[in-house]
C-alpha positions as CSV (number, residue, x, y, z in Angstrom):
1,L,221.2,51.5,53.6
2,S,219.3,54.5,52.3
3,F,215.9,55.7,53.1
4,V,215.8,58.2,50.2
5,Q,213.2,57.7,47.5
6,P,213.3,59.3,44.1
7,I,209.9,60.9,44.5
8,P,210.4,63.7,42.0
9,L,211.5,61.2,39.4
10,I,208.5,59.0,40.1
11,Q,206.3,62.1,39.8
12,E,207.9,63.0,36.5
13,Y,207.4,59.5,35.0
14,L,204.2,58.2,36.6
15,G,202.4,61.5,37.7
16,P,201.6,63.0,41.1
17,R,199.0,60.5,42.2
18,L,201.4,57.6,42.2
19,A,204.2,59.7,43.5
20,F,202.1,60.6,46.5
21,I,201.4,56.9,47.1
22,F,205.1,56.1,47.0
23,A,205.9,59.1,49.2
24,W,203.2,58.0,51.8
25,N,204.4,54.4,51.9
26,G,208.0,55.5,52.4
27,F,207.0,58.0,55.1
28,Y,204.8,55.5,56.9
29,C,207.6,52.9,57.0
30,K,210.0,55.5,58.4
31,A,207.5,56.5,61.0
32,L,206.9,52.9,62.0
33,L,210.7,52.4,62.3
34,A,210.8,55.3,64.7
35,L,208.0,53.7,66.8
36,T,210.1,50.5,67.0
37,C,212.8,52.4,68.9
38,V,210.2,52.9,71.7
39,A,208.3,49.6,71.4
40,L,211.4,47.4,71.8
41,P,212.5,48.7,75.2
42,I,209.0,48.5,76.5
43,E,208.7,44.9,75.3
44,A,212.1,44.1,76.8
45,A,211.0,45.6,80.1
46,V,207.8,43.5,80.2
47,N,209.8,40.4,79.4
48,V,212.3,41.1,82.2
49,L,209.4,41.7,84.7
50,T,207.8,38.4,83.6
51,M,211.0,36.5,84.1
52,C,211.4,38.0,87.6
53,G,207.8,36.9,88.5
54,M,206.7,40.5,88.9
55,H,204.3,40.6,86.0
56,G,200.7,40.6,87.2
57,P,197.5,42.1,85.9
58,T,198.3,45.5,87.3
59,I,201.7,45.7,85.5
60,H,200.0,44.5,82.3
61,K,197.4,47.2,82.4
62,R,199.9,49.9,83.1
63,T,202.1,48.7,80.2
64,V,199.1,48.7,77.8
65,L,198.1,52.2,79.0
66,A,201.7,53.5,78.7
67,F,202.1,52.2,75.2
68,S,198.7,53.5,74.2
69,V,199.8,57.0,75.2
70,V,203.1,56.5,73.2
71,I,201.1,55.4,70.1
72,T,198.7,58.4,70.4
73,I,201.7,60.8,70.6
74,W,203.4,59.0,67.7
75,A,200.2,59.2,65.6
76,R,199.9,62.9,66.1
77,L,203.5,63.6,65.3
78,S,203.3,61.4,62.2
79,V,200.2,63.2,60.9
80,N,201.9,66.6,61.4
81,A,205.0,65.5,59.7
82,W,203.1,63.9,56.8
83,N,201.1,67.1,56.3
84,R,204.3,69.1,56.1
85,E,205.8,66.6,53.5
86,Q,202.6,66.6,51.5
87,E,202.5,70.4,51.4
88,Y,206.1,70.4,50.3
89,F,205.3,68.1,47.3
90,V,202.2,70.1,46.4
91,N,204.3,73.3,46.2
92,L,207.2,71.6,44.5
93,W,205.0,70.2,41.7
94,G,202.8,73.3,41.4
95,L,199.5,71.4,42.3
96,E,196.4,72.9,43.6
97,P,195.3,71.4,46.9
98,G,192.5,68.9,46.3
99,D,193.2,68.8,42.5
100,G,192.2,65.4,41.3
101,S,193.6,65.7,37.8
102,Q,194.9,62.4,36.4
103,S,197.9,62.2,34.2
104,T,198.7,59.5,31.6
105,R,202.1,57.9,31.5
106,P,203.9,59.4,28.5
107,S,204.9,56.0,27.1
108,F,201.4,54.5,27.3
109,Q,200.2,53.4,23.9
110,G,196.5,52.9,23.6
111,V,193.6,53.5,21.4
112,M,191.5,56.7,21.5
113,R,187.9,56.1,22.7
114,A,185.1,57.9,24.5
115,S,185.7,58.3,28.2
116,K,183.6,56.1,30.5
117,A,183.1,59.0,32.8
118,D,182.3,61.7,30.2
119,L,181.3,60.6,26.7
120,N,182.1,64.1,25.4
121,I,185.8,63.6,25.7
122,T,188.1,61.0,24.3
123,E,191.1,59.4,26.1
124,K,193.6,56.7,25.6
125,A,192.5,53.3,26.7
126,Y,194.0,49.8,26.6
127,P,192.6,47.8,23.7
128,T,189.8,45.5,24.9
129,G,191.0,42.4,22.9
130,M,194.5,42.7,24.5
131,A,193.0,43.2,28.0
132,T,191.0,40.0,27.5
133,L,194.0,38.1,26.3
134,R,196.0,39.2,29.3
135,R,193.3,38.2,31.7
136,I,193.0,34.7,30.1
137,A,196.8,34.3,30.3
138,S,197.0,35.4,33.9
139,T,194.1,33.2,34.9
140,S,195.6,30.2,33.2
141,I,199.0,30.7,34.9
142,T,197.3,31.2,38.2
143,L,195.3,28.0,37.8
144,V,198.4,26.0,36.7
145,F,200.4,27.0,39.8
146,C,197.6,26.9,42.4
């Protein structure tokens, strides 16, 4: 079992925007896994107290308060760790902070047409006829199986 993601390869093929999405999802899953190590013993303790008949409203309130503090600390540590990882990738890929440049996948084959955002520039776009055919096919398949 490996938690390593090929983020530099994803960035090379799909661009930095999607690479950051993959990096964030992987990071968040790892952070939630770390939170599980704390949540399971707390839940086990609550279950033991319930079976012993010692679980009342006071214990429930204290458990909720304690876990709220744990989640607050976890959230702060996770944000700090993500900021470090994000800064690492920004430096690794030579990006400017806040740079919203979009990249096109190198193997994308489309037709050149005026940009919807700026009519003064042209960009590759998926052919309208093919997009319509794909939508009709996917809608038909969805209707058949639903």
